[in-house]
N, C-alpha and C positions, 0 to 999 in steps of 0.2 A: 727582736728577736720575732722573727718570721714562723708562724706555727701552719702547720698543716690543718686545711680548713675544707670540708666538704663541698665547699661552692667551687673548687676550682674545678671540680670533674663537670659542672655545671658550665662554667667558663669554655671548656674543652668542647663542651656538646655544642655549644653555640656557634664556636669557630666551626667546626666539623659541619655543621648542617644548617646555615645562616649564608655561606656563601657573599657575606658581604650585603645580602640584601637587606638586611635589619641590624639595627647600630641596640646593643644593650644596654640597659638602665641598670643600674644596682643600687636598689634604695635600701633604707637601714639608718637605726640610729645613727646617733653621733659616738663615736670611738670606738665602735665592733669592728672595725680592721678593716672595711671595704676598702681603703686607698692603697694601703700593704699588698693586700693578697691580687687586687687589679693590675697594681704596679708589677709584683711578680710573673705575674700569668704573661702581662705585654713580655717584660725581657726574658723571659723562657720559650716562649713561643712563637715570636714575630723576632724579624731580622732587625727593625728597628722600630723603636717608638718615641712617642712625645708624649708627656704627661703636663696639660695645662690645668694648675692649680688656680680655681677660679678666687682663689681666699686673695691670693699674692699676686695674679697676672698682671702685664705689664700693660698701659694704655696704648701701647702697639698693637698688640694682640688682640682685645675689643674692639680697637678703631679695624680691624681687618675683618672680625665677625658683621660690623656693622657698614663697613663700604665694600666689603669684596666678593660676596655672595654669587653676582653674576660675572666675578672674573677670577675661576678657583685656580688657576695654574697661578697669579699671583699671590692669592690668599696663603697659599701652601707655601711659594717661595719665600714669603715675610716669618709662617711658622718655623720653616726649616731654618732661614738664619736667625731668626729669635731663640729657641733651643740649639741651636749649633747640631741639626740630627738632619742624618740623609734620609727622605722618606722613599720607600720601594713599592712598586706598586703590587699590589697583592700580598706586600710580604712587612706591611708598616700597619703599626694600629695607634691611633689619637685618642689619649684619654684625656673625656673632661671630666675632669676630679672637682667635688661640690660645685656642679652644674647650676645648682640652684642659687648661686650668688651670681647667677650671668643669663639670665632667662635665654637672653639672646641665642645661645650658644645653644641651647636644646633644640629651639625652632629651627638652626643652621640645619641640624641633622638630616632634614627631608633632601635639604640639594647635596651636602655631601654624601650619603648614601645612595641617591641616582646617579650622583658621579663614578661612583665605585671603583676609584684607586686603592682607597685602603677601607681598614673595618674601624670601627667606634666602641667604647664603651662611655660610657655616662654614669659617675657616682653622683650621688647626693642624699643629705638626710631635709626632710621637711620637705620632699620634694613635690608633693603634690599639695600643699596647702595652696586653700585658694588663693592668699595674696601675690603668691609664687608664681602663677601663671595666668594671672585674670590678665595681660597684656600682650600673649604671643598664642600662637597656635601650636598645639601639644603634636608632634610629629605622629604619624600613622606608621613611619617606618623606624617603630620603636618597640624593642620588646623588653617586659620589664621581669626581674626576680630581684626575691625580696630575701636580705641578710640578719643574721641575727647573731646576738651572741654567742661563745662557743657554746656548746651544747657539752654532756656531758662524756660523751666520746670523746668527742675533741679536745675536752680538759684532760682526759687520761692520756689521750697520744701525745699531749705537751708537758706532760710527767713522765714520761718514758713508760707507760703501761699499755703500750700496742696488745702485747699476749692477752694479758687482762680484757681489755675492750673484747678481743677474737673470743675467749672463751664465754665472756659474759654474751655474746650475741648466740655462739652455738649453743649455751645451756636452754637461752630462751626459747630457739627455734625448737630443739629435742625436748622442751616443758622436763628438762632436770635439774635440781638444785644444782647449784654451785657445791664443790668439796666446803665442808664447813669453815676451816681458817682461812681459804679465800671469800668465801660469802662476808666474813669479816674484816677483811681488807677492803673488800670492794665496799662496804658501807662507810669505812674510816675516809676511803677516797670519796665518796658521794658527800660525805657531810663536809670533806675540805670545800669538794664542788659549791656546795649551799652556804659556805663563809664568804670566801675568795671570790665567787661568781666566773663570769664567762667574760669580760672584757678583756680582751688582751693585755690591756697596761697593768692591770691590776695582777692576770697571770703572770706576766713576766715579772711585775716585782716581787711577788713571791715566790718564784723561782730562783729567780736570781739573788736575793737575799734569805738562802736558805730555809726557805717557806716561811717565811714570815708575814703572819698576819696583819700586823701592822700595817708592815710596808705597802701591801695590798688594800689597807683598808684607806692611808693618803690617798693613794690614785683614785680610790672609788669616789671620795669625798673631793677629788677636783670635777670625776666626772659631774657628780650631783649638784655641783657649783656652774659647770657648763650649762645642763640644761636649765636650771635656774634662772639661767642668765637669757637663755633662748627664749623662755617664758617671758620675762620682762621687756623682750623687743616684741611681742605682739601686738600691732596696731591695733586691733580690735577692740570692743568695748569689755568683750569677755576674757578679756586677761588676766583680770581677779579672780573670777570662776575656775581658769587653768591652776591658777597658782594655789587656790583653795581645795581643790580637788587632789592635785601633786604633794602637797604638804600632809593632806590625809589617808594617802594611801595606805600607811601601816595600821593606820585606825579603823580602817573599814576591814582591812584582812584579821585582824586580830578579834574580832566577832567571829561567835560560831558560823553565822551563817556568810559571814566574808563579802557579800556584796554590797553596794554603795547603798545608802540610804541617804535620803537627799534631806531628810529633816535633822540630820546629823549635822549638813553644810549650812542652812540656815531655816530658820522657821519661815514654813511655806513656799520651802524650794518645789519645782517640778524638773522633769526630765528634761521639756522642750524648751526650757529657759536656759537648761544645761547642754543641750546639742550640740551646739560650737565647738565646747568645751569639749565634751568627748571624742568628737571628730579630730578636735587637735591633737590631743594626747594621743590618741590609737593612731594619727598618721603620723605622725613624729617618729613613733614607732619606740616612744619611750615607755608605755605599758602594753599591757595584753588585754583586750577585751574578751569577757567572757558573757554570752547572752542565754536569758533561760530561753528553753527551748517549750513552751504549751503542751504540744501534743508530738512526741517523736515519734507515734506510731505512722506517722504519716508524712515523715522528713523534718531535719534540724531547720534549715534556713528557711524554711515557707512556714513554721510555726514559730518565728525568732520571737521574741518578747523584749525588746528593747527600753521598757522602763524597768525591769530585772537585769542589773548586770555586775558582773564583778569585775574589778580594775585590778589585775597583777602588775606585777611591776615586768620592765622587759628583763630585768635581768635580777635572780636572785641573791649574787652580793652587793649589789647596790642596794637592794632593799635593806639587808643587815645594817650597811652604816646609814639608811635612811633613818630605819627605827629606833637606831640608839644612837646617842650621842658619845665623843671617844670618850669620856670618864667613867662613863657608865659601863661601857665596852671593860674597861680596864679595871675597875672596883671589884666589878660583879665576875669577873673570871670569866665573863659569856662564851670566850672561842673555845674554851676547856670544857664547859658544861654542852657547846654544842657539839665538841668533837665528841664527846663520848656519850653522847645520846643522853645527857643528864640537863636539859634545859627543861625546867617545870614551867613555862608561859613561852605561848609564842611559834613555841615547835612548828604546830600545825599548820601556822599561817607560812611560815619558811617551806615545809614540807611541800606543801599544795603549790607555792609559788614556783618551786625548783620542779614540779612536773608539769606545769602549765608551761613551764617556759621549753620545757623538752618536748612539748605535744606541738609548740608552735615552731618550734625550729625541723621538726618532723613534717610541717606540712600540714598540720591538723587546723580547723577554725574550730574555736571553741564553745562550747555550748553544757549548761548544768541545767537540772528538771528539780523542780519543787512540785510537792502537791500537798494542799490544803486540806485538812478535815477538819468540817464544818461542827463536828459533834465536839469533836477535841481543842478546838480553836486555836490549832497549832498546826504545822506542817508536820505530815505522816509519811513522807517520803521526800530525801533530799539526797541527790546524786551527785558527786562532785562535779564529772565530767561525762559527758558523751559523744564519743565517735561515729560515725558510720563509712559504709562502703561507696556509698553516692551512687550504687546501681538504680537505676530506673525500674529493669526487670527483677533483680532479686535482692531487693533493699533490707540490710541487715543496719542492726546499731548494737554498741558496744559501751553498755555501763562501765562507768571506773569508779571507784571510792580511795580515797587516800586517807590511810591511818598512819599517823606518825609514832602511835605508842604501841607496844608489842602485847597488850588488851585491848581490845573492842570488840563488838557486833556487828553485825550487816544486818538488822534490820530491815533497816532502807531499801539494800539491796535486793533482798527477798522480796519483799512486796513491790518495786518494780519489775522483778521476774515475772511474778503472778500478774500482773497486769500487761505488760508488754510481751508474756513469753513468744509468740509466732515470729515476734520483727529480732530475737535477738541471739546474734551469732555467738559473742562467747561474753560472759561477765567475768570482771578483775577487781581485784584488790591491791592495791601498791602498799605495801607495808613495808617496815623493817626487818622482818624476819624472810628466811627463805625461801625458795620458790615451792610452790606444791599446787597440784589438783586436787579440786574436792566437789564435789555436788556440785557439777558445771560451772565452776568459779574457778580462775586461775589468779592464785596468789603469786605475786610478784615481788620481788626486792625496790626498793625505791630506784635504784642504779639500773634497773632493765627499763625504767619509763621510755628511753630515748628509741628501744626496739619496736612499740609500738607502732 
């Protein structure tokens, strides 16, 4: 199935504005649909295209990259002959799919862009991992964009709920609640999204099998196995550390503070020891990191504390399959409990992970905030996420608390507002109930998070 993806608009913008002066590199985790959407773009927007899949490409093509960068007429002749495609000047595009498998092709972009005959898109996973680029020169003629699993709006489109997505956006912009029956329907759709996730194979299996969570789960477990296999291929000594963190992500997120506590990995563990581990996981885009900001009053990235980190799964559907084994899901009727908001444990973990996923897809870098009270010997402020407007002149921050239950308190948010009042643009509570505005706080249902 070909799904409507938001990144298509960004591909169109690149084509309109680059005029062949830059190749485009689309980075993202494995199995998020990079190759599918790029090939669809090439097919729709160009007179002809060649897609070179470096997982399966022939020795003839590899040899062309190795031997004919100084003779591009011959290079293009070889490609045209090998793929049986006629190339047209300024009307054709060449796609380097999974370019990390053959870094020489990425290095060749410098010469190909300078030649100017055709456009170029590269796709890659683990693209900037150190082992993949250490022997090549990264071309400056390359523009990067990141791609993520489907967000909730894209999931809604896939299920034919285009009008519902429009209605949700309008209600968010107008700060009006949805009609109550439609709110209930939107929450049911959001819970489906949490279970299925945004990996296109999982979504397709769900739709094609009459909304079968079990069929979607099979696809998700295949993807998790693929990720574990990628980890096992790491050549460096930190491979076992990566595997340890990956395996324990559900355990970390199931705790109330959600953050990674090094002592739970091994006795005496420190963050410097695990630096390369977190680099690998974040750079592979398997996870979304969220760092503590020690002083949001003067900037988020300026006060980033990397010794306090939350490690969310890049896709919440994958988290569900990662956290529970197949027998546990069936025996405990987990899907039924999640679908109707009756999950007694771990629902907060899944909610928060889904919100993190939607914020990252919307282009936000993730930060949280905690304040330790010396007198009480505990944290007296815990803010799940903080966004900013990134303005140098009128800097504003937007604290977000995520609540998975209907009943909750907002003590931390109130204390945070008292402390940073002058900097706050707006405060948000994300919860299962309908939208309301009260005491300068905007309460939005979880399905609206993609609008932030």
